[in-house]
N, C-alpha and C positions, 0 to 999 in steps of 0.2 A: 378104519376110516381115515382119510387124509383130512384135515382139519383146515378150513378154509373163512378167512376173515375178509369181510366185503367192506370195504372203505366207499363212502358216498360223499363227494365233495360237492357242496352247493353254494351257488351264490345268485339269487333272483331268479331260480328257475322253477317257480310255483307251478307255471303253465305245463310243465313236463313230469313233475316229479310224481304224480300219482301212476302213471304207465310206468315210468321208470323203477319205482319200488315195488308194484304188482309183479313185474318180470323179476325181481330178485325174490320175492317171497314164494313165486311159482317154480322155483328151480327143481328139477328133479333130484339134483345131488343136494345134501343136506348142507345148510350151512352152519359154521360153528358161532358167528357172531356178525353183527352189522353195526358199524360205527358210521354216525351221519355226523358230516362236519357241515356247520354252517358258517360261511364268512359274512357276518354281520348283514344278511340280505334285508332288503327293504320292501320285500313284498309277504306274502303268505306261506311262505316255505316251511317254516318250523310248525305252524298250525296244520297244514296240509300233511306233512310229514307223520306227524304224531298222530293224525287222525287213520292214516293209512296202515301205521305200523302197530297200532293200540292192541291189538289183538293176537300179535305175533307170536308164536311159540319159541322166536329165535331171540336170543338174547341182543337187547339193542340199548346202546349208548348214544346220547345227543351230546354233542360238544359244539357250543357257539362262541364266536368270537365276538367281543366287545366292540371291537374296532376291526375294519377290513383290512386283511392282510396284505393284500395287493398282489400277491404271488400264490399261484397255483400249487407250485412245488413245495413251498412252506407249509400247506394244507396236506399233502401227501405224505411229508414227514411227519407230522402230527398224528396222522392216522397211523402210519407205520409203528411209531412207539407205542401207542395204544393196543395195537393189535397183539391177539395171542395165538392166532392161528398159523400153521405151518406156510400156508400159501395165501397170496393177497391178490384180490380183485379190486381194481379201482375202478368203481362202477360211475362214471361221470354222470351227474344227475339229469343231464337233457338227453342223454342215449337211452336205448333200450335193447334187449335180446330176445332171443329165442329160450323157452323154459330149459332146453337141454344144453344150454352154453356151458355150463361148470361141468355136466357129466362127459362132454366130448372131450374138453381140455385136460381134466384132471388124470385123464387115462395116460396121457403123454408123459405124465412123471414117474411112471412105472420105471421108466429108464432114470436112473438116479442122477444121470449128470444134465437131464433137463433142468434149466434154471428159468425158462421163460417160455410159454405157450400161447400163441393167440390164433384166433380165428378170421376167417374172410369176413368183411363186413359189406352191408349195403348202405348207401347213401341214402338219406330220407330228409324230406323238409320239416317245417315246423307244423304240418298237416299230417304227417307219415306218408305223404306221397313219395314213392321210391324214385329217386333221380338217378340212380345207377345201381345195377344188381350184385357189383364188386368192384374192388380195386384193381382188377387184371389190366387196365389201362395204366395205372401208375407203374406196375412192376414189369411190364412186356419188354420195355426196354432193356432190362437186365435179362430175363429169360422167360419161359413159359413154366418155371418149376411152380408157381403158384396156382396152377391149374389141379393140384393135387397135394396130398398131406406130405409132409417130409420132416425130418430130423436133420440138423445141419449143426457142425461144429462152429461156435460163436465167432472164432477167429477166421473162420472161411466167409462168415457170412457178413463181418466187418468187411473183409475185403472185395468180396463179391459186390455187396451191396449199400452198407451202410456208407462208405465212402463217397458214394453219389448222391444218396438221398435218404430221407427217413422212409422206410418200407412199412412202418406201422403208424399209419397216420391217425390211428384214434386210441388212445389208452385203453378205452372201456372194452376193446377187445382182447385184452391181456389177461392171463394168469401168472403172477409170479411167484418164486421161490422166496418167501420172506428174508431169510438169512441173506441171501444174494443181494436183493434191494436195499435192504436196510444197511449193509455192509457199505455199498456204493454212497448212500447218504452221508452215514457217518465220515466217511473219507474226503468227499467231495461236496458237501453241502453248501460251503461257503461258495464254491463256485456255481452250483445248480442255483442257489437263490438269485444271482446275479442275472440268469437269462430272463427275459421278457417274451421271447418267441420259441425259442428252439431248445429248450430245457430237456424235454423228453427225448429228442434225437440223442443229444449230450449222454443221457442216462443210459439209452440202448446200448450206444457205443462203448461205453465202459463195461456194461453187464456181458457184452460178447467175450470178454476175457474170463468171465466165471464159468461157462459151461456150455452147453447145447440151446439152441432156440428149435421149438416145434411149431409147426404151421398145421392149422386144420382148415382146408380148404371148403368147408360148409360156412355159407354165410350166416353165421348164429347171431353176429352182431349188427346193430342198426346205428350208424354214425350219422347225428341229425346236423344239418348244417342250417343256419338262420341268422338273423340280424345280430345275436349277441354271440355267434360262435367265435371263439378265440381266433381260429385261422383266418377271419376276415381281418385282417391286420394292415394297418397304415404302413405304407413303406417309408422305412426310416434307416438312418445309420446302425440301428442297432441290428439289422440283419447282417450288414457287413462284419461288424464286430463278432457276433455270435457265430456265424459260419466260419470265420475265420479260425476262431477258438476252437470249435469242432475240427476243423480239417487237420489243425496242429496235434490235435488229442489222438485223432485216428491214425495218422503217421507214426507218432511215438507208440501207440500200443502195436502198431504193426511191424515195428521194428524190434519191440522188447518181445513179441510173441510168435512172429511167424519167421522161421529160420531159414526157409527157402530162397535161395538168392535171384529168383526170377521176378520178383517186385523190383519194380522200377519206381524207387522213392522219389529220384529226381522228377520223374515224369507226374506222379501223384502230387507232389507239392505245387505243381504249376495249375491244378485242376480246380481252384477256386471259383474262377468264373463258371466252369461248367457245373459245380456243385449250386452255385447260385441259381444259375438260370434254370436247371432241372428241377430243384426241389421248390422253389418259389416263383418260377415262371415269370421272372422279370422281363421287361424289354430291354434292348441293348441300349437304347438312349437313356433309361434311367439307371443302369448299372454304371454307364460313363460317366454321367453327372455326379452319382454317388462316389466313385472312387476318385475322381477330379477333386471333390471337396476335401476326401479323406487325406489326399496327398498336398493339399495346397497349404501354404503358411500364412498368406494374406489374402483376406475376402473382403470385396467391398460389396455392399447392400444397396440397390438403387431406389431410391425413394422412400418414404415415411409415411404413407398413406396405409389404408388397412392392408392391402397385400403385402406392401413391403415389412410391415410389421410381422405378419404371419410368416415371411421368409426369415426375417430375424429370430422369431421365436423358435423355429425349426433349427437352425444353425445354432443358437446358443445352448441347445440341450446338449450338445455334443463338443463342439470345438469355439467356446466365447472367447477364447484368447485370440483367436485366427480374424477375428473381425476387426479390421483395420479403420474401416469408417463408413457411414451412410452417404448418399449423393442425392441431395434434394435443394432445388432453388428457392424453395418456399420456405423453409426452414434453417435457423442459423444456431450456432451453439454446439450443444449435444445432446444425445438422447442415451438415458441409461449410461452415462459415463463415455460413451462412444461420441467421437468428433463427425459432425456434419458438414461436408464440403458442398461446393457447387458443381454442376456439371463442367464448367470451364476449367475448374482447378483440377477436376478429375482427369480431363483429356489431356491437361499439361503435364501430369505426372503419375502416367499409367503404368510404369514401369516399377512403381512402388507395390503394385498389386498382382496376384497370382491369377485369379478368376473375379469376375463381376456376375452377381446373382440378382434376378429380378423375379418378382413373384406371379403366381398364376394367373391375376386378373391385370395383369401390367402389359404394356406394349412400349417399345423404344421407337422413337421417330427415326425417320430415314436419313436425316443430318447427324445422329448421335451413332447410329449403326455405322455409317460409313468411315468415322472416325476412330471407333474402337479398336486399339489394336491388340488385346489381350481377350484370352477365351471367355467368353460369356454364356451363360445358360438360364434359360426360363424354367422354374421349378414348376413346371405344369401339373406333374404327376406326384408330387411329394407335398404333403401337407404335415 
């Protein structure tokens, strides 16, 4: 029998834990061990987990952080280092699955070159209502191959799919070969831990160089989407930074591992916009603003009311050194060390500034709008 370690990372998912853990205990394929990782939950997660698991014959290990790590992938790595099984299932605490999930996926590893196998997923809400029967809409722009089982060389999948999007939207659907996943973390953990949004995509990208990927077309996993779901992200410059890192990593891996000359690297390297739009469904106007902010050198922020301060707090997370001054006719001096000038002073010296930003709840009067000669943007969709 192949040995499988189950890692359950949890943070404040008490409402979903009983169902998650029961579907793990009911697996038709034997589980070698279960490692429950709690990231300093403030609800009854630990109490519920211990109650559900107390009579289990599976070896259980509880690991609780005294302080929240703030990073999903640090929890993955902690579980990996504790795990003794040959294969790893990272069963996210808010998802659940069919009882034969492992039974179906483990068979793919009869091919010794398979290092990752994943199943089709259904999408459900917080009340288990099915929102979508599968993720075929997510993959149909690549091909219809996800309508049936397949095994594919990792580098081929990298070129075919992962360059354009993360085709595995939910980690709970995956069974990993431990040696491969652990090696990726050992070599790249400093990079992985810096990701806030797309670390899983980065991990899968690197894993494509380790062997084959397998897919089971049966929808054996239930991916839950709800108010706490990590995928409900605030749009931020982190998206641009992370996707650009992934893009360059993929191009580098393709160059190193794919010898056929028909790959047009120059064309691939220009596809950053397509990646962002496809994977994250961002609107063109948001993309345009984000990119102009990233490319600018001197930024002026209009107003120091509540909305102006929200704009400032957003920008200073990423480029505090680019903020030249605030524009406000009612406040003088400086705010957090940054100069405040009047509207008339701004209009007389616009050439000093690349772009003007103003907040979601602000509006510029017509006389001001008519006299602004530099690009200006309202951060309406960015918080």
